[in-house]
C-alpha positions as CSV (number, residue, x, y, z in Angstrom):
1,M,-0.4,12.4,59.8
2,K,-2.1,11.8,56.3
3,R,1.1,13.6,54.6
4,L,3.4,11.6,56.5
5,H,1.6,8.4,55.4
6,L,1.7,9.5,51.7
7,F,5.4,10.4,52.1
8,F,6.2,7.1,53.4
9,L,4.4,5.0,50.7
10,A,6.2,7.3,47.9
11,S,9.5,6.4,49.6
12,L,8.7,2.9,49.7
13,F,7.7,3.0,46.0
14,A,11.0,4.7,45.1
15,N,13.2,2.3,47.1
16,S,11.4,-0.6,45.4
17,L,12.6,0.8,42.0
18,D,16.0,1.4,43.1
19,A,16.1,-2.2,44.2
20,Q,15.8,-3.3,40.6
21,V,18.5,-3.2,38.1
22,Q,17.6,-1.3,35.0
23,Q,18.9,-2.2,31.9
24,K,18.5,-1.1,28.1
25,L,18.1,-3.6,25.6
26,N,19.6,-3.3,22.0
27,I,17.1,-4.5,19.3
28,D,19.3,-6.5,17.1
29,E,17.1,-8.8,14.9
30,A,13.5,-8.5,13.6
31,T,11.8,-11.4,11.9
32,V,8.9,-9.7,10.1
33,F,6.0,-11.8,9.1
34,L,3.0,-10.7,6.8
35,S,1.5,-9.8,10.0
36,G,3.4,-9.3,13.4
37,A,7.1,-9.4,13.9
38,E,9.4,-11.3,16.3
39,L,12.1,-9.1,17.9
40,T,15.2,-10.3,19.3
41,S,17.3,-7.8,22.0
42,R,20.4,-8.4,23.7
43,A,21.8,-6.9,26.7
44,K,24.7,-7.7,29.3
45,V,23.7,-7.8,32.9
46,N,26.0,-8.0,36.1
47,L,24.3,-10.4,38.7
48,Q,24.8,-10.8,42.3
49,K,24.8,-14.1,44.0
50,G,21.1,-15.1,44.7
51,E,18.0,-13.6,43.4
52,N,18.3,-10.5,41.1
53,E,15.6,-8.4,39.4
54,V,16.3,-6.6,36.1
55,L,14.0,-4.3,34.5
56,F,14.7,-4.1,30.7
57,S,13.7,-0.9,28.8
58,N,13.5,-0.1,24.9
59,V,11.1,-2.7,24.5
60,A,8.2,-2.8,22.0
61,G,4.6,-2.1,23.1
62,D,1.8,-4.5,23.2
63,V,4.0,-7.4,23.4
64,N,2.4,-11.0,23.2
65,A,3.1,-11.8,26.9
66,Q,3.0,-15.7,26.1
67,S,5.8,-15.3,23.4
68,I,8.5,-13.8,25.8
69,S,11.6,-16.0,25.8
70,V,14.4,-15.1,28.0
71,S,17.8,-17.0,27.7
72,V,21.1,-16.6,29.6
73,G,24.4,-18.2,30.1
74,N,26.6,-19.3,33.0
75,G,24.2,-21.5,34.9
76,V,21.9,-18.5,35.6
77,V,18.2,-19.5,36.1
78,V,15.3,-17.5,34.7
79,E,12.6,-17.6,37.5
80,A,10.0,-15.1,35.8
81,A,9.4,-12.6,33.1
82,T,6.8,-10.0,33.2
83,F,5.9,-7.4,30.5
84,Q,4.4,-3.8,31.3
85,N,3.7,-0.8,29.3
86,N,5.9,2.0,30.2
87,Y,3.1,4.7,30.6
88,L,5.2,6.9,33.2
89,A,8.2,7.2,30.7
90,T,6.7,8.3,27.8
91,E,3.5,9.9,26.3
92,V,1.2,7.7,24.2
93,V,1.8,9.8,21.1
94,S,4.4,9.3,18.1
95,P,7.2,11.3,17.8
96,K,5.7,12.9,14.5
97,F,2.6,13.8,16.6
98,K,4.9,15.6,19.2
99,E,6.5,17.6,16.3
100,L,3.3,18.5,14.8
101,K,1.8,19.6,18.3
102,D,5.0,21.8,19.0
103,S,4.4,23.6,15.6
104,A,0.7,24.2,16.1
105,E,1.7,25.7,19.6
106,L,4.1,27.8,18.2
107,L,2.0,29.1,15.4
108,T,-1.0,29.6,18.0
109,E,1.3,31.7,20.3
110,T,2.6,33.9,17.4
111,R,-0.9,34.3,16.3
112,Q,-1.9,35.5,19.5
113,Q,0.8,38.0,19.5
114,I,-0.4,39.2,16.0
115,S,-4.0,39.5,17.6
116,N,-2.7,41.5,20.4
117,R,-0.7,43.8,18.0
118,I,-4.2,44.4,16.2
119,T,-5.9,45.0,19.3
120,V,-3.1,47.9,20.2
121,L,-3.5,49.3,16.6
122,N,-7.4,49.4,17.3
123,E,-7.0,51.5,20.2
124,Q,-4.6,53.9,18.5
125,I,-7.2,54.2,15.7
126,A,-9.9,54.8,18.3
127,I,-7.7,57.5,20.1
128,L,-6.7,59.2,16.7
129,Q,-10.4,59.5,15.7
130,E,-11.5,60.9,19.1
131,N,-8.7,63.6,18.9
132,R,-10.1,64.6,15.3
133,K,-13.4,65.0,16.7
134,V,-12.0,67.2,19.8
135,S,-9.8,69.2,17.3
136,G,-12.8,69.8,15.0
137,N,-14.6,71.2,18.1
138,A,-11.9,73.5,19.3
139,N,-12.8,77.2,18.8
140,G,-9.7,78.5,20.3
141,L,-7.2,77.2,17.6
142,S,-6.4,79.1,14.7
143,T,-7.0,77.9,11.2
144,A,-3.2,76.9,10.4
145,E,-3.0,75.2,13.8
146,L,-6.1,73.3,13.2
147,M,-5.0,72.0,9.7
148,K,-1.4,71.0,11.0
149,M,-3.1,68.9,13.8
150,L,-5.6,67.3,11.4
151,D,-2.6,66.6,8.8
152,L,-0.7,64.8,11.9
153,I,-3.9,62.9,12.6
154,N,-4.4,61.6,9.2
155,S,-0.9,60.8,8.4
156,K,-0.6,58.8,11.6
157,M,-4.0,57.2,10.9
158,E,-2.9,56.1,7.4
159,G,0.5,54.3,8.9
160,I,-1.8,52.3,11.6
161,L,-4.4,51.4,9.1
162,N,-1.6,50.1,6.9
163,Q,-0.1,48.3,9.8
164,K,-3.4,46.7,10.7
165,S,-3.9,45.5,7.2
166,K,-0.6,43.6,6.9
167,Q,-1.2,42.2,10.5
168,E,-4.8,40.9,9.4
169,T,-3.4,39.6,6.3
170,L,-0.6,37.6,8.5
171,Q,-3.4,36.4,10.9
172,K,-5.5,34.8,8.0
173,K,-2.4,32.9,6.8
174,M,-1.5,31.8,10.5
175,D,-5.2,30.7,10.7
176,E,-5.1,28.6,7.5
177,R,-1.9,26.9,8.6
178,I,-3.3,26.1,12.2
179,V,-6.3,24.5,10.3
180,K,-3.9,22.4,8.2
181,L,-1.7,21.2,11.4
182,T,-4.9,20.6,13.2
183,K,-6.1,18.0,10.7
184,Q,-2.5,16.5,10.5
185,L,-2.6,16.1,14.3
186,E,-5.9,14.4,14.1
187,E,-4.7,12.0,11.3
188,E,-1.6,11.2,13.3
189,Q,-3.6,10.7,16.4
190,R,-5.8,8.1,14.7
191,R,-2.7,6.0,13.8
192,G,-3.1,4.6,17.4
193,Y,0.8,5.0,18.4
194,Q,1.9,2.2,20.7
195,P,4.0,3.4,23.6
196,G,7.3,1.5,24.5
197,G,7.2,-1.2,27.1
198,Q,9.4,-2.9,29.9
199,I,10.3,-6.6,30.7
200,L,10.7,-7.4,34.3
201,V,13.0,-10.6,34.6
202,K,13.9,-12.3,37.9
203,F,17.2,-14.4,37.8
204,Y,18.8,-16.6,40.2
205,A,22.6,-16.8,40.1
206,Q,24.5,-19.4,42.1
207,E,27.6,-17.0,42.2
208,A,28.1,-13.3,41.2
209,T,28.6,-13.3,37.5
210,A,28.3,-11.2,34.2
211,S,26.3,-12.7,31.4
212,E,24.6,-11.8,28.2
213,V,20.9,-11.8,28.2
214,V,18.9,-12.8,24.9
215,I,15.1,-11.8,24.9
216,D,12.8,-12.7,22.1
217,Y,9.1,-11.8,21.9
218,V,6.1,-11.1,19.3
219,V,4.3,-8.1,18.5
220,P,1.2,-7.5,16.3
221,T,2.1,-4.0,15.3
222,A,4.4,-4.8,12.5
223,G,4.1,-6.7,9.1
224,W,5.2,-6.4,5.6
225,T,3.6,-6.5,2.0
226,P,5.6,-7.5,-1.2
227,T,5.8,-5.2,-4.1
228,Y,7.6,-5.8,-7.5
229,D,9.3,-3.8,-10.3
230,I,9.2,-5.4,-13.6
231,R,11.8,-4.0,-16.1
232,V,12.0,-5.2,-19.7
233,A,14.8,-3.3,-22.1
234,D,13.4,-4.8,-25.3
235,V,11.6,-7.6,-26.7
236,H,14.9,-9.5,-27.4
237,S,16.2,-9.4,-23.5
238,P,14.9,-11.5,-20.4
239,A,12.5,-9.7,-18.1
240,K,14.1,-8.3,-14.9
241,L,12.1,-8.8,-11.6
242,Y,13.0,-6.7,-8.7
243,Y,11.5,-8.5,-5.7
244,K,10.8,-5.7,-2.8
245,A,9.0,-5.4,0.6
246,N,7.1,-2.5,2.1
247,I,7.8,-3.0,5.9
248,Y,5.9,-1.0,8.4
249,Q,6.1,-1.0,12.3
250,N,4.3,0.8,15.1
251,T,5.6,-1.0,18.2
252,G,6.8,1.9,20.2
253,V,10.5,1.6,19.7
254,K,12.7,2.3,16.6
255,W,14.5,-0.6,14.9
256,N,18.2,1.0,14.7
257,N,20.4,-0.8,12.1
258,V,18.6,-4.2,12.7
259,R,19.1,-7.1,10.8
260,L,16.0,-8.2,9.1
261,T,14.6,-11.7,8.3
262,L,11.1,-11.3,6.2
263,S,8.9,-14.3,6.7
264,T,6.0,-15.5,4.5
265,G,4.3,-16.8,7.7
266,N,1.7,-15.2,9.7
267,P,1.4,-16.3,13.3
268,N,-2.0,-14.6,13.6
269,E,-3.4,-17.4,11.2
270,G,-2.9,-19.9,14.1
271,G,-1.2,-23.4,14.0
272,Q,-4.1,-25.5,14.9
273,S,-5.2,-27.8,11.8
274,P,-9.1,-28.1,11.1
275,V,-11.3,-30.8,12.4
276,I,-14.2,-32.2,10.1
277,N,-17.5,-32.3,12.0
278,P,-20.3,-35.0,11.3
279,W,-22.5,-34.0,8.5
280,Y,-26.2,-34.4,9.5
281,L,-29.1,-34.4,7.2
282,A,-32.5,-32.9,8.4
283,F,-36.0,-32.2,7.2
284,Y,-36.8,-28.5,6.7
285,V,-40.2,-27.0,6.1
286,P,-40.5,-23.6,4.9
287,A,-43.3,-21.3,6.3
288,N,-46.5,-21.8,4.7
289,A,-45.1,-24.7,2.5
290,P,-47.5,-27.6,1.7
291,G,-44.9,-30.3,2.2
292,P,-41.3,-31.2,3.6
293,V,-38.2,-30.3,1.8
294,V,-34.8,-32.1,2.4
295,M,-31.9,-29.8,2.6
296,A,-28.2,-30.5,3.4
297,Y,-26.0,-28.6,5.8
298,R,-22.4,-28.9,6.0
299,K,-19.9,-26.7,7.9
300,P,-17.5,-25.4,5.6
301,L,-13.8,-26.4,6.1
302,V,-11.2,-24.4,4.6
303,S,-11.6,-21.9,1.9
304,Q,-10.0,-22.9,-1.4
305,S,-8.1,-20.4,-4.0
306,A,-8.8,-20.7,-7.6
307,E,-6.5,-21.5,-9.5
308,D,-0.2,-19.8,-28.7
309,M,1.8,-18.4,-30.4
310,Q,5.3,-18.1,-31.7
311,P,6.5,-14.9,-29.7
312,F,9.8,-13.3,-29.3
313,R,12.5,-15.0,-27.2
314,G,13.9,-13.2,-24.2
315,G,16.7,-15.1,-22.8
316,T,17.0,-18.1,-20.2
317,F,16.6,-18.2,-16.5
318,Q,19.5,-16.9,-14.6
319,K,19.9,-14.6,-11.3
320,S,20.7,-11.1,-12.5
321,A,24.5,-11.1,-12.7
322,E,24.8,-7.4,-12.2
323,S,22.7,-7.1,-9.2
324,S,24.0,-6.1,-6.0
325,I,21.3,-6.8,-3.2
326,N,21.4,-10.9,-4.2
327,Q,24.6,-11.3,-2.3
328,Y,23.4,-9.8,1.0
329,V,20.0,-11.9,1.1
330,S,19.6,-15.7,1.5
331,V,16.5,-17.4,1.1
332,D,15.4,-20.6,3.2
333,N,12.2,-22.3,2.0
334,A,13.2,-25.9,3.6
335,G,10.4,-25.4,6.2
336,I,6.9,-24.7,5.7
337,N,7.3,-20.8,5.2
338,T,10.0,-19.1,3.1
339,S,12.1,-16.7,4.9
340,F,14.5,-14.1,3.4
341,D,17.6,-13.3,5.5
342,I,18.8,-9.8,4.7
343,E,22.4,-9.0,5.9
344,L,22.4,-5.4,5.2
345,P,21.2,-3.4,8.5
346,Y,18.3,-1.3,8.2
347,S,16.6,1.3,10.5
348,I,12.8,1.4,10.5
349,P,11.3,4.1,12.6
350,S,8.1,3.6,14.7
351,D,5.8,5.5,12.6
352,G,3.5,3.2,10.9
353,Q,4.8,4.3,7.5
354,Q,5.7,1.8,4.9
355,H,9.4,1.7,4.1
356,L,10.8,0.0,1.0
357,V,13.5,-2.8,1.6
358,A,15.3,-4.9,-1.6
359,I,14.9,-8.4,-1.5
360,K,16.1,-10.1,-4.4
361,E,16.9,-9.7,-8.2
362,Y,16.3,-12.1,-11.0
363,A,16.5,-12.4,-14.8
364,L,13.5,-14.4,-16.0
365,P,13.1,-16.3,-19.4
366,A,10.4,-14.3,-21.1
367,T,8.7,-14.4,-24.6
368,Y,6.9,-11.3,-26.0
369,A,3.9,-10.8,-28.2
370,Y,1.4,-8.2,-29.0
371,Y,-2.5,-8.5,-28.1
372,A,-5.1,-6.3,-29.5
373,V,-9.0,-6.4,-29.3
374,P,-9.7,-3.3,-31.7
375,K,-13.2,-3.6,-30.9
376,L,-12.8,-2.6,-27.4
377,D,-9.7,-0.6,-27.6
378,K,-7.6,1.0,-30.5
379,D,-4.3,0.4,-29.2
380,A,-2.1,-2.8,-29.3
381,F,-0.6,-4.2,-25.9
382,L,2.6,-5.8,-25.6
383,Q,2.6,-8.8,-23.2
384,A,5.6,-10.6,-21.6
385,H,4.7,-14.5,-21.2
386,I,7.2,-15.5,-18.0
387,T,8.3,-19.0,-17.4
388,N,10.1,-20.7,-14.5
389,W,8.6,-18.4,-11.9
390,E,7.4,-21.0,-9.4
391,D,10.9,-21.2,-7.8
392,L,11.1,-17.4,-6.9
393,N,8.6,-17.6,-3.9
394,L,6.4,-14.8,-5.0
395,L,3.5,-13.7,-3.0
396,P,0.4,-11.8,-4.5
397,G,1.1,-8.1,-4.8
398,Q,1.1,-4.9,-6.8
399,S,3.7,-4.4,-9.6
400,N,5.4,-1.2,-11.1
401,I,6.0,-1.9,-14.9
402,F,8.9,-0.3,-16.8
403,Y,9.4,-1.0,-20.6
404,E,12.3,0.5,-22.8
405,G,13.2,2.7,-19.8
406,T,9.8,4.1,-19.4
407,Y,7.3,3.7,-16.7
408,V,4.2,1.9,-17.9
409,G,1.8,1.7,-15.2
410,Q,1.1,-0.5,-12.3
411,G,-0.1,-4.3,-12.6
412,Y,-0.8,-7.1,-10.0
413,I,0.8,-10.4,-9.7
414,D,-1.6,-12.9,-8.5
415,V,0.4,-16.3,-8.3
416,R,-2.7,-18.1,-7.1
417,N,-4.3,-17.9,-10.3
418,V,-1.3,-18.4,-12.5
419,K,-0.4,-21.7,-14.0
420,D,2.9,-22.5,-16.0
421,T,3.2,-19.0,-17.6
422,M,2.8,-15.6,-16.2
423,D,1.4,-13.3,-18.6
424,I,2.4,-9.5,-17.8
425,S,0.9,-6.6,-19.9
426,L,3.9,-4.0,-20.7
427,G,1.4,-1.4,-21.8
428,R,0.6,0.1,-25.0
429,D,2.5,0.5,-28.0
430,K,1.7,3.4,-30.2
431,K,4.1,2.3,-32.9
432,I,1.5,-0.7,-33.6
433,I,-1.4,0.7,-35.4
434,V,-4.5,-1.2,-35.4
435,K,-7.7,0.0,-37.3
436,R,-11.2,-1.7,-37.3
437,E,-13.6,-0.4,-40.1
438,R,-17.0,-1.3,-41.1
439,D,-17.3,-2.2,-44.8
440,T,-20.2,0.3,-45.9
441,K,-20.2,-1.5,-49.5
442,L,-21.1,-5.0,-48.2
443,R,-23.5,-3.6,-45.6
444,S,-27.0,-4.5,-46.5
445,V,-30.5,-4.7,-45.1
446,K,-33.2,-6.7,-47.0
447,T,-36.6,-7.7,-46.1
448,I,-37.6,-11.2,-47.3
449,G,-41.3,-12.1,-46.5
450,T,-41.7,-11.9,-42.9
451,N,-38.0,-11.5,-42.0
452,V,-35.3,-9.0,-42.1
453,R,-31.8,-10.0,-43.3
454,E,-28.9,-7.8,-42.0
455,T,-25.4,-8.0,-43.4
456,F,-22.2,-6.8,-41.4
457,A,-18.8,-6.9,-42.8
458,Y,-15.4,-5.7,-41.1
459,T,-11.9,-5.3,-42.0
460,I,-9.1,-4.8,-39.4
461,T,-5.9,-3.5,-40.7
462,V,-2.6,-4.0,-38.4
463,R,0.3,-1.7,-39.3
464,N,3.7,-2.3,-37.9
465,T,6.0,1.0,-37.6
466,R,8.6,-0.5,-35.7
467,K,12.1,-1.6,-37.1
468,E,11.8,-5.2,-36.1
469,N,9.0,-7.9,-37.2
470,I,6.3,-8.4,-34.5
471,N,3.8,-11.3,-33.6
472,L,0.4,-10.2,-32.7
473,L,-2.8,-12.2,-31.5
474,L,-5.8,-10.4,-32.7
475,E,-9.1,-10.9,-31.4
476,D,-12.7,-10.2,-32.4
477,Q,-15.9,-11.7,-32.3
478,Q,-19.1,-13.2,-34.0
479,P,-22.5,-12.5,-32.3
480,V,-24.2,-15.6,-30.6
481,S,-27.7,-15.9,-30.4
482,N,-29.9,-17.3,-27.5
483,D,-33.0,-16.7,-29.2
484,K,-34.6,-19.1,-31.9
485,D,-36.1,-16.2,-33.9
486,I,-32.5,-14.4,-34.2
487,Q,-30.3,-16.5,-36.5
488,I,-26.6,-15.9,-37.2
489,E,-26.1,-16.9,-41.1
490,D,-23.2,-16.5,-43.7
491,K,-20.6,-16.3,-41.2
492,D,-17.1,-15.5,-42.6
493,T,-14.3,-15.6,-39.8
494,G,-11.7,-14.8,-42.1
495,G,-9.5,-17.8,-41.2
496,A,-9.7,-17.4,-37.7
497,D,-9.5,-19.7,-35.0
498,Y,-13.2,-19.6,-34.2
499,N,-15.0,-20.9,-31.1
500,E,-18.5,-21.8,-32.0
501,T,-19.8,-21.4,-28.3
502,T,-18.6,-18.0,-27.5
503,G,-18.3,-16.4,-31.1
504,A,-14.7,-15.6,-30.3
505,M,-12.3,-15.2,-33.3
506,K,-8.5,-15.2,-33.0
507,W,-5.8,-14.6,-35.4
508,T,-2.1,-15.0,-34.9
509,L,-0.3,-12.7,-37.1
510,N,3.3,-12.3,-37.9
511,V,3.7,-8.6,-39.2
512,N,7.0,-7.6,-40.6
513,A,9.0,-4.2,-40.1
514,N,7.2,-1.3,-41.8
515,E,4.1,-3.7,-43.1
516,A,0.6,-4.0,-42.9
517,K,-1.7,-6.8,-42.8
518,K,-5.3,-7.1,-43.0
519,V,-7.9,-9.7,-42.1
520,G,-11.8,-9.5,-42.8
521,F,-14.8,-11.0,-41.3
522,G,-18.7,-10.8,-41.5
523,Y,-22.0,-12.4,-40.9
524,T,-25.7,-11.8,-41.6
525,I,-28.6,-11.8,-39.0
526,K,-32.0,-12.8,-39.8
527,Y,-34.8,-11.9,-37.5
528,P,-38.6,-11.1,-37.6
529,K,-39.8,-8.1,-39.4
530,G,-41.1,-5.4,-37.0
531,R,-38.7,-6.3,-34.3
532,T,-35.5,-4.7,-33.4
533,V,-32.2,-6.3,-32.3
534,G,-30.2,-4.5,-29.6
535,G,-26.4,-4.4,-29.7
536,L,-26.0,-4.5,-33.4
537,K,-22.7,-2.6,-34.6
């Protein structure tokens, strides 16, 4: 009776599924936010007169149920839409995890076969060893027969031992590979793969009709981060900026040939504006304090972000004429957030990995100059000073820097702390030789009365071995004293732009090709005899 009851329930459940029309959605568009994404899917459905239930598959997992929007034409009414994860149709593991697991299982099976082979070889060795003992104790055998049997056993033994050695070596390699695969499996499992979902929609149609259904919803398991390539051919050319995006998604469904829109918005931040609360003052008496102390408390509002020389000219602002990606990307910054509409279709797998997508290419006006602080670093650094960058809709992000066709290194574009000019280091230029030397002839230490006077002198030489003239900002410093017993006298700044408060000295040098220029500076430090001043060099 119990079996009949279970069979009835199973049949009822199967019939309820059959009563629903099942339809696969095609993911056509994805608006990717800095955190999260809105997916747009379409499907064609045939509806009967009256109520219809359609179960849509190929839906992302972990859908924000409040964000589901279903639209349909031909006078059809959407009565309800419900999201559910499809745990029955797919395992809660990624395709990569399945691939690694299959490989690990195959290796484990092969390893077991090797282990079985070693066991058989061990049994053969044991039998041969036992036969050798029997042969050694056989009194009825002639010497020739005994030697023949021993030779046979020994030759067999050698072959079996060689086979065993090979199998054990192979088994060791298998074990190492299995350990690595197991670690990869653990790492892949930690990614938290999201299974796909389903959306059950109830329609009401006044007449039987066929119509296209558009379903939009938001998922949190996707996003993008900006990245940049900055390329400079030479100091006479504009800087080229390649705006790119690293897109990731772990939604449980693959985005196959999807039209992408990248948005600088972040729906997870919320859209509710802050409300200021009353600011009350109160007396506060600390423990064991003799009297009251007044303190003020105010709830913080919103966090705030912080906000010359004649260089080489590098062109005027323009969009890169030779670029190809620009004709496929349109920028919309009319609203609160900026969006980049990319017409080229992209396929992004649901693997949580970052996939690079090109956004825009620009040629930027830039001036170039060298910068050197030989007290801290012996090399000169080429810098690009970029203007008119405000209209490029840049976000803070990592940059890859290339100069004269060579990769220089990584930088960071922090547009929140940049004003009119964006300074980008293009790396070290070994053709600009900067040397800082102490002048030992002018170095002296004298004791006058109760004080010691130490005199220091330095010479900085800049040699330009390039074939063109350069502009260089050279920086050093004079010491600054916060102690009245330590006095800085006889300052020689060598014609530098000098800051009395910080001690900074700056020279603006124009150095011709194959020319060397020198600047010198010095100072005298006066302090009490018997004392030592730290940091002198």
